[in-house]
C-alpha positions as CSV (number, residue, x, y, z in Angstrom):
1,M,0.0,0.0,0.0
2,E,3.0,2.3,0.4
3,L,3.5,2.1,-3.4
4,F,0.0,3.4,-4.0
5,K,0.3,6.1,-1.3
6,Q,3.4,7.3,-3.2
7,N,1.4,7.3,-6.4
8,R,-1.3,9.7,-4.9
9,Q,1.3,12.0,-3.5
10,R,3.1,12.0,-7.0
11,L,-0.4,13.0,-8.6
12,C,-1.1,15.6,-6.0
13,D,2.4,17.2,-6.6
14,R,1.7,17.3,-10.4
15,L,-1.7,18.8,-9.9
16,K,-0.6,21.4,-7.5
17,A,2.1,22.5,-10.1
18,N,-0.8,22.9,-12.6
19,A,-1.8,26.7,-12.3
20,N,-5.2,25.8,-13.8
21,V,-6.2,23.5,-10.8
22,G,-6.2,26.0,-8.0
23,K,-6.7,25.5,-4.2
24,G,-9.4,23.2,-2.7
25,A,-9.5,20.6,-5.6
26,M,-10.4,17.0,-5.1
27,V,-9.7,14.1,-7.4
28,L,-12.6,11.7,-7.9
29,L,-12.1,8.5,-9.6
30,Q,-14.5,5.6,-10.1
31,G,-13.2,2.0,-10.0
32,G,-14.2,-0.8,-12.3
33,V,-17.7,-2.3,-12.3
34,A,-18.6,-5.9,-11.7
35,T,-19.9,-7.5,-14.9
36,M,-21.5,-10.8,-15.8
37,R,-20.6,-13.0,-18.9
38,N,-23.2,-12.4,-21.5
39,D,-26.7,-12.9,-20.1
40,T,-25.6,-15.4,-17.4
41,D,-24.9,-15.2,-13.7
42,H,-21.3,-16.2,-14.2
43,E,-19.1,-13.4,-12.9
44,P,-15.5,-13.4,-14.4
45,L,-12.6,-12.8,-12.0
46,F,-12.6,-9.1,-11.7
47,R,-9.7,-7.0,-12.7
48,Q,-9.5,-3.4,-11.6
49,E,-9.7,-0.4,-13.9
50,S,-6.1,0.6,-14.4
51,Y,-6.1,4.2,-13.3
52,F,-8.0,3.5,-10.2
53,H,-5.6,0.5,-9.4
54,W,-2.6,2.8,-9.9
55,T,-4.1,5.3,-7.4
56,F,-5.6,3.0,-4.7
57,G,-4.5,-0.5,-5.3
58,V,-8.0,-1.8,-4.6
59,E,-8.8,-5.3,-5.9
60,E,-12.7,-5.3,-5.6
61,P,-15.3,-3.8,-7.9
62,D,-17.7,-0.9,-7.6
63,F,-15.5,1.4,-5.5
64,Y,-15.1,5.2,-5.7
65,G,-12.0,7.0,-4.5
66,A,-11.1,10.8,-3.7
67,I,-8.1,12.6,-2.9
68,D,-7.7,16.1,-1.4
69,V,-5.1,17.6,-3.8
70,D,-3.9,20.2,-1.2
71,T,-3.3,17.7,1.7
72,G,-3.0,14.3,0.0
73,A,-5.7,13.0,2.1
74,S,-7.4,9.9,0.6
75,I,-11.1,8.5,0.9
76,L,-12.4,5.2,-0.4
77,F,-16.0,4.6,-0.9
78,P,-16.7,0.8,-1.1
79,P,-20.1,-0.6,-2.0
80,N,-22.4,-1.2,0.9
81,L,-23.4,-4.7,0.2
82,P,-26.6,-6.5,1.5
83,A,-26.1,-8.7,4.5
84,S,-27.1,-11.7,2.4
85,Y,-23.9,-11.4,0.5
86,A,-22.0,-12.8,3.5
87,V,-23.4,-16.3,2.6
88,W,-21.6,-16.3,-0.7
89,M,-18.8,-13.8,-0.3
90,G,-17.6,-14.4,3.3
91,R,-17.6,-11.9,6.0
92,L,-18.5,-8.4,4.8
93,L,-15.8,-5.9,5.6
94,T,-16.5,-2.8,7.6
95,E,-15.3,0.7,6.8
96,S,-12.5,0.2,9.5
97,D,-11.5,-3.0,7.6
98,F,-11.2,-1.2,4.3
99,K,-9.3,1.6,5.9
100,Y,-6.7,-0.9,7.4
101,L,-6.6,-2.9,4.2
102,Y,-5.9,-0.2,1.8
103,G,-4.0,2.3,4.0
104,V,-6.2,5.3,3.3
105,D,-7.3,8.2,5.5
106,E,-11.0,7.7,5.5
107,V,-13.6,5.1,4.3
108,H,-17.4,5.6,3.9
109,F,-19.8,3.4,2.0
110,S,-20.6,4.6,-1.5
111,D,-24.2,5.4,-0.6
112,K,-22.8,8.3,1.5
113,I,-20.5,9.7,-1.2
114,K,-22.5,12.9,-1.9
115,D,-23.0,13.8,1.7
116,V,-19.2,13.2,2.5
117,L,-18.0,15.3,-0.4
118,K,-20.5,18.0,0.4
119,A,-19.0,18.2,3.8
120,K,-15.5,18.5,2.2
121,N,-16.7,21.4,0.1
122,P,-14.3,21.1,-2.8
123,T,-13.8,23.9,-5.1
124,V,-13.8,21.4,-8.0
125,L,-14.0,17.7,-8.5
126,L,-11.4,16.6,-11.0
127,T,-12.8,13.6,-13.0
128,L,-11.1,11.4,-15.4
129,H,-11.8,11.8,-19.1
130,G,-9.3,11.3,-21.8
131,L,-8.2,9.3,-24.9
132,N,-6.0,6.3,-24.7
133,T,-3.8,6.9,-27.7
134,D,-2.8,3.2,-27.9
135,S,-6.3,1.6,-28.0
136,G,-8.5,4.6,-29.1
137,N,-10.8,4.1,-26.2
138,Y,-11.8,6.8,-23.6
139,S,-11.3,6.4,-19.8
140,M,-14.3,6.0,-17.7
141,E,-15.4,9.2,-15.9
142,A,-16.8,9.0,-12.5
143,V,-20.5,9.4,-12.1
144,F,-22.8,9.1,-9.0
145,A,-26.2,10.4,-8.0
146,G,-25.9,14.1,-7.0
147,I,-22.8,14.8,-9.0
148,A,-24.5,17.6,-10.7
149,E,-24.4,19.6,-7.4
150,F,-20.7,19.9,-7.6
151,N,-18.3,21.9,-9.8
152,V,-16.8,19.2,-12.0
153,N,-13.9,19.5,-14.4
154,N,-12.7,16.6,-16.6
155,Q,-9.9,18.3,-18.5
156,Y,-7.1,18.5,-16.2
157,L,-6.8,15.1,-14.4
158,H,-6.2,12.7,-17.4
159,P,-2.9,14.3,-18.8
160,E,-1.5,14.6,-15.3
161,I,-2.2,11.1,-14.0
162,T,-1.2,9.6,-17.4
163,E,2.2,11.1,-17.2
164,C,2.6,9.9,-13.6
165,R,1.9,6.4,-15.0
166,V,4.6,6.7,-17.6
167,F,7.4,7.3,-15.0
168,K,7.8,4.4,-12.6
169,S,8.7,4.9,-8.9
170,D,11.2,2.7,-7.2
171,L,8.4,0.5,-5.7
172,E,6.7,0.2,-9.0
173,L,10.0,-0.9,-10.6
174,Q,10.3,-3.5,-7.8
175,A,7.0,-5.0,-8.6
176,M,7.9,-5.1,-12.3
177,R,11.2,-6.8,-11.6
178,Y,9.4,-9.5,-9.8
179,S,6.8,-10.0,-12.5
180,S,9.5,-10.2,-15.2
181,K,11.5,-12.6,-13.1
182,I,8.7,-15.0,-12.6
183,S,7.7,-14.7,-16.3
184,S,11.3,-15.2,-17.5
185,E,11.5,-18.4,-15.3
186,A,8.2,-19.6,-16.7
187,H,9.5,-19.1,-20.3
188,I,12.5,-21.2,-19.3
189,E,10.3,-23.9,-18.1
190,V,8.3,-24.0,-21.4
191,M,11.7,-24.2,-23.4
192,K,12.9,-27.1,-21.2
193,N,9.6,-29.0,-21.7
194,I,8.5,-28.3,-25.3
195,R,8.6,-31.3,-27.5
196,P,7.3,-32.0,-31.2
197,G,4.1,-33.7,-30.9
198,M,2.7,-31.5,-28.1
199,Y,0.0,-28.9,-28.7
200,E,0.6,-25.1,-28.6
201,Y,-1.9,-24.9,-25.7
202,Q,0.1,-27.3,-23.6
203,A,3.1,-24.8,-23.8
204,E,0.5,-22.0,-22.9
205,S,-0.6,-24.1,-19.9
206,L,3.0,-24.8,-18.7
207,F,3.6,-21.0,-18.6
208,H,0.5,-20.2,-16.7
209,H,1.0,-22.8,-14.2
210,Y,4.6,-21.8,-13.4
211,C,3.5,-18.1,-13.0
212,R,0.5,-19.1,-10.7
213,F,2.1,-21.9,-8.6
214,V,5.6,-20.3,-8.3
215,G,5.0,-16.6,-8.4
216,G,1.4,-16.0,-7.2
217,A,0.4,-14.5,-10.5
218,R,-3.2,-15.1,-10.9
219,M,-4.3,-14.8,-14.6
220,L,-7.6,-16.8,-14.9
221,S,-11.0,-15.6,-15.9
222,Y,-12.8,-18.4,-13.8
223,Q,-12.3,-18.5,-10.2
224,C,-11.3,-22.1,-9.4
225,V,-11.4,-22.8,-5.6
226,C,-8.6,-25.5,-5.8
227,G,-6.0,-23.5,-7.8
228,S,-3.2,-23.8,-10.1
229,L,-2.7,-27.6,-10.4
230,F,-6.3,-28.2,-11.4
231,Q,-6.2,-25.4,-13.9
232,H,-2.9,-26.6,-15.5
233,Y,-4.3,-30.2,-15.8
234,C,-7.5,-29.1,-17.4
235,R,-5.7,-26.9,-20.0
236,F,-2.8,-29.3,-20.6
237,N,-4.7,-32.6,-20.9
238,G,-8.0,-31.5,-22.1
239,G,-7.4,-28.3,-23.9
240,V,-9.8,-26.4,-21.5
241,R,-8.9,-22.7,-22.0
242,M,-9.5,-20.7,-18.7
243,M,-6.9,-17.9,-19.0
244,G,-7.7,-14.3,-18.9
245,Y,-4.5,-13.2,-20.7
246,T,-4.2,-14.2,-24.2
247,C,-0.8,-15.9,-24.7
248,I,0.6,-16.0,-28.1
249,C,2.0,-19.6,-28.8
250,G,2.6,-19.6,-32.6
251,T,4.5,-22.5,-34.0
252,G,5.5,-23.0,-37.8
253,N,3.6,-20.6,-40.0
254,N,1.4,-19.4,-37.0
255,A,4.4,-17.5,-35.8
256,S,3.8,-15.1,-38.6
257,V,0.3,-14.2,-37.1
258,L,1.2,-11.1,-35.0
259,H,-1.7,-11.6,-32.4
260,Y,-2.1,-15.4,-32.7
261,G,-3.9,-17.2,-29.8
262,H,-7.2,-15.2,-30.2
263,A,-10.6,-17.0,-30.1
264,G,-10.4,-17.9,-33.7
265,A,-6.9,-19.3,-33.6
266,P,-6.7,-20.6,-30.0
267,N,-3.1,-22.0,-29.7
268,N,-4.4,-25.5,-30.9
269,K,-1.9,-26.6,-33.6
270,R,0.2,-29.6,-33.0
271,V,3.9,-28.7,-32.7
272,N,5.9,-30.4,-35.6
273,D,9.6,-31.4,-35.6
274,G,11.3,-28.5,-37.5
275,D,8.8,-25.9,-36.4
276,M,10.1,-22.5,-35.1
277,C,8.2,-21.5,-31.8
278,L,7.3,-17.9,-31.1
279,F,5.9,-17.7,-27.6
280,D,4.8,-14.2,-26.4
281,M,3.6,-14.5,-22.8
282,G,3.8,-12.4,-19.7
283,G,2.4,-12.6,-16.1
284,E,1.3,-9.8,-14.1
285,Y,1.7,-9.3,-10.2
286,Y,-0.7,-7.0,-8.5
287,C,-1.5,-5.7,-11.9
288,Y,2.0,-4.9,-12.7
289,G,2.8,-6.6,-15.9
290,S,5.6,-8.1,-17.9
291,D,5.7,-8.8,-21.7
292,I,8.4,-11.3,-22.9
293,T,8.7,-13.1,-26.3
294,C,10.9,-16.1,-26.8
295,S,11.7,-17.7,-30.2
296,F,13.3,-21.1,-30.6
297,P,13.2,-24.4,-32.5
298,A,10.6,-27.0,-31.1
299,N,13.2,-29.8,-31.4
300,G,16.0,-27.8,-29.6
301,K,18.3,-27.4,-32.6
302,F,18.4,-24.4,-35.0
303,T,18.7,-25.2,-38.7
304,A,20.8,-22.9,-40.8
305,D,17.9,-20.7,-41.9
306,Q,16.3,-20.6,-38.5
307,K,19.7,-19.4,-37.0
308,A,20.1,-16.8,-39.7
309,I,16.7,-15.3,-39.2
310,Y,17.1,-15.6,-35.4
311,E,20.4,-13.9,-35.4
312,A,19.1,-11.0,-37.4
313,V,16.5,-10.2,-34.9
314,W,18.8,-10.7,-31.9
315,A,21.2,-8.3,-33.5
316,A,18.5,-5.7,-33.9
317,A,17.5,-6.2,-30.2
318,E,21.2,-5.9,-29.0
319,A,21.7,-2.7,-31.1
320,V,18.7,-1.0,-29.5
321,M,19.6,-2.1,-26.0
322,K,23.2,-0.7,-26.5
323,A,21.9,2.6,-28.1
324,V,18.9,3.3,-25.9
325,K,19.3,6.0,-23.2
326,P,17.7,9.4,-22.1
327,G,17.3,11.8,-25.0
328,V,17.0,9.1,-27.8
329,S,14.1,9.1,-30.1
330,W,12.1,5.8,-30.1
331,I,11.5,6.4,-33.8
332,E,15.2,6.3,-34.4
333,M,15.5,3.0,-32.3
334,H,12.8,1.4,-34.5
335,K,14.8,2.4,-37.6
336,L,17.9,1.1,-36.0
337,A,16.2,-2.4,-35.6
338,E,15.0,-2.3,-39.1
339,R,18.4,-1.5,-40.5
340,Q,19.9,-4.4,-38.6
341,I,17.4,-7.0,-39.8
342,L,17.6,-5.7,-43.5
343,T,21.5,-5.9,-43.3
344,H,21.3,-9.4,-42.1
345,L,18.8,-10.5,-44.8
346,V,21.2,-9.1,-47.5
347,K,24.0,-11.3,-45.9
348,L,21.6,-14.2,-46.1
349,G,21.1,-13.6,-49.8
350,L,17.4,-13.0,-49.4
351,L,17.7,-9.3,-50.4
352,K,20.1,-7.5,-52.6
353,G,21.0,-3.8,-53.1
354,D,21.7,-0.8,-50.9
355,V,20.2,-0.9,-47.3
356,D,19.9,2.8,-47.3
357,K,17.6,2.7,-50.3
358,M,15.7,-0.1,-48.7
359,M,15.1,2.1,-45.7
360,D,14.0,4.9,-47.9
361,T,11.3,2.7,-49.5
362,R,10.2,1.5,-46.0
363,L,11.1,-2.1,-46.9
364,G,11.6,-2.9,-43.3
365,A,8.0,-2.7,-42.6
366,V,7.4,-5.7,-44.9
367,F,9.4,-7.9,-42.5
368,M,8.6,-6.0,-39.2
369,P,5.1,-4.4,-39.7
370,H,4.6,-3.7,-36.0
371,G,6.3,-1.1,-33.8
372,L,9.7,-1.8,-32.0
373,G,7.9,-1.8,-28.6
374,H,5.5,-0.1,-26.2
375,M,5.1,1.4,-22.8
376,L,4.7,-1.3,-20.1
377,G,3.1,-1.0,-16.6
378,I,-0.2,-1.6,-15.2
379,D,-1.4,-2.2,-18.7
380,T,0.6,-4.4,-21.2
381,H,0.3,-1.6,-23.6
382,D,0.6,1.1,-21.1
383,V,-0.6,4.7,-21.3
384,G,1.2,7.8,-22.4
385,G,2.5,6.9,-25.9
386,Y,1.3,10.1,-27.7
387,P,0.7,13.0,-25.3
388,E,-0.1,16.4,-26.6
389,G,2.8,17.5,-28.9
390,V,4.0,14.0,-30.0
391,T,2.7,13.2,-33.5
392,R,2.2,9.7,-35.0
393,S,4.0,9.0,-38.2
394,T,2.0,8.0,-41.3
395,E,4.8,5.8,-42.8
396,P,4.6,2.0,-42.9
397,G,6.0,0.4,-39.8
398,L,6.4,3.7,-38.1
399,R,2.8,4.3,-38.0
400,S,2.3,1.2,-35.9
401,L,4.7,2.5,-33.2
402,R,2.7,2.7,-29.8
403,T,4.9,5.6,-28.8
404,A,7.0,8.2,-30.7
405,R,8.4,9.8,-27.6
406,V,12.0,10.7,-26.6
407,V,13.1,8.3,-24.0
408,E,13.4,9.5,-20.4
409,P,14.6,7.9,-17.1
410,R,12.0,5.6,-15.3
411,M,10.1,4.8,-18.5
412,V,9.6,1.0,-18.8
413,L,9.2,-0.2,-22.5
414,T,9.4,-3.4,-24.4
415,V,12.1,-3.9,-27.2
416,E,10.6,-6.4,-29.5
417,P,12.0,-6.6,-33.0
418,G,10.7,-9.3,-35.3
419,C,11.2,-10.7,-38.8
420,Y,8.2,-12.5,-40.3
421,F,7.3,-14.0,-43.6
422,I,3.7,-12.9,-44.2
423,N,2.5,-13.7,-47.8
424,A,0.1,-10.8,-47.9
425,L,3.0,-8.4,-47.3
426,L,5.6,-10.2,-49.3
427,D,3.3,-10.3,-52.4
428,A,2.5,-6.6,-52.0
429,A,6.1,-5.8,-51.9
430,L,7.0,-7.9,-55.0
431,A,4.2,-5.9,-56.8
432,N,5.6,-2.6,-55.6
433,P,7.9,-1.1,-58.2
434,E,10.1,0.7,-55.6
435,Q,10.6,-2.6,-53.6
436,K,10.5,-5.6,-55.9
437,D,14.0,-5.4,-57.3
438,F,15.4,-5.8,-53.7
439,F,14.3,-9.4,-53.5
440,V,15.9,-12.6,-54.5
441,E,12.9,-14.5,-55.1
442,S,14.4,-18.0,-55.2
443,V,15.7,-17.4,-51.6
444,L,12.6,-15.7,-50.6
445,N,10.4,-18.6,-51.5
446,R,12.4,-20.9,-49.4
447,F,11.1,-18.9,-46.4
448,R,7.4,-18.9,-47.2
449,G,5.7,-20.8,-44.6
450,F,8.7,-20.2,-42.2
451,G,6.5,-18.1,-39.8
452,G,8.6,-15.6,-37.9
453,V,10.9,-14.7,-35.1
454,R,10.4,-12.1,-32.4
455,I,12.5,-11.5,-29.4
456,E,11.0,-9.2,-26.7
457,E,12.8,-7.9,-23.7
458,D,11.4,-5.5,-20.9
459,I,13.6,-2.6,-20.2
460,A,13.7,0.2,-17.7
461,I,15.4,3.5,-18.8
462,T,18.1,4.6,-16.4
463,Q,19.9,7.8,-16.2
464,T,22.6,6.4,-18.4
465,G,21.1,3.7,-20.4
466,M,18.7,0.9,-19.6
467,E,18.1,-2.0,-17.1
468,C,16.9,-5.3,-18.7
469,L,14.2,-6.7,-16.4
470,S,13.6,-9.8,-18.3
471,C,16.3,-12.7,-18.1
472,V,16.0,-15.6,-20.5
473,P,18.6,-17.4,-22.8
474,R,19.1,-15.4,-25.9
475,T,21.9,-16.5,-28.1
476,V,21.6,-19.6,-30.3
477,A,24.3,-21.5,-28.0
478,E,22.4,-20.7,-24.8
479,I,19.0,-21.7,-26.1
480,E,20.4,-25.0,-27.5
481,S,22.2,-25.8,-24.3
482,L,19.1,-25.0,-22.2
483,M,16.9,-27.2,-24.3
484,A,19.4,-29.9,-24.4
485,A,19.5,-30.0,-20.6
486,G,15.8,-29.9,-20.3
487,R,15.5,-33.1,-22.5
488,A,18.0,-34.8,-20.3
489,Q,16.4,-33.9,-17.0
490,H,12.7,-33.1,-17.6
491,Q,9.9,-35.3,-18.7
492,P,6.9,-33.5,-20.1
493,L,3.4,-34.8,-19.3
494,P,1.9,-37.1,-21.8
495,Q,1.7,-35.5,-25.3
496,D,-1.3,-37.5,-26.7
497,S,-3.8,-36.8,-23.9
498,Q,-7.4,-36.4,-24.9
499,P,-10.4,-35.3,-23.0
500,R,-11.7,-38.6,-21.2
501,S,-15.1,-40.0,-20.9
502,C,-16.4,-40.7,-17.5
503,S,-17.8,-44.2,-18.6
């Protein structure tokens, strides 16, 4: 709770420095609302609205929260649940319980919110309303019966609290180091245990099991009473999908589908000998996330072509992590990654010609159509990518960047270059008179169906460079050594398990 207390103070400091806010202002936030799945009475495991979580750390739904900007004093307004809820939900917490649990100055049930705020007599209620430049969605503005009786301003809070979230405190960095550590270890477990003949969802299950069992990272949409082993068994042996975070577990050509793993492609392909695996998976701890991608051969041994593409992407990642530091443009980091990949593809014989001219025609976007990385924090694609004054590029590849900011200390970002062989993009490039002559089609055709490689690290920007939060094997030699050791020491669960009949 000290982490969230510090967050509230940081927010108050920014608001007090804003000449438009003035004395006597109060922040008013509304937390996430409990929902049901479709028209049923099934209540998915609740995950708090991110701005509210950043401010108060509250895990339950249907709360409000207020902060006196001048003093930093905090108030929570939990729902006043009927006594009958105790039968299903356990002992109902009192106002004193919530005050102790969340470390705030006052707690009043939400049916008293108007009266409590009237007594405080704020000059203005600062409510949250603003655009998430990554998703295109607007934040939820606080509303309660009687709010029309107050002076409300929804312009000043959003840009200030968003900038607070961009720059992580020491305690936030500790939480993210932990999340990345557990997720890194879970990736290593998957690499040790993956075998041709398994299914993609079994790798997904191994990852989730490790994060939950070892790290306490709960990422499930249905609240199982018995916990991780049951969830892991159901997913691994029966293909039962109960995870709230969509892992990308692409093998073979599926690795070229950037957001593979969705409901229409649910990580359900059998892993073949010779496939490259692209596993993009990250746990979160107390809503602070990680986002790590590992690429490796399913059988534990790179072919010459797999090694060439992998080392092109790893060279891009290494170049960015060596160059990134405060004052550097993220757009320039993206271009640096593109240049590394194109240079390696020329060495491979897949491309020919001058790399500078390739960059001018935006050829890099054919192989890496997404941005280099994104802000990371309470949300996987965290807020603050395009504040006022930062403009999104319209060029291929660059327009997909989730931020175009200049890098500053305490930002946490992902570095995730990739090289993919996506037929739709390759065919369009071969039909483009500015790009087609760069290709050696006989070599290119060898890679159709290859899939892709992505390497994703989580980094925190320091005063002089960066700190890498993720820690997984990255070189070809390291990966092959780990996978060989896994095959010698670890036995995976049965590969051909199917849902069983009770008869």
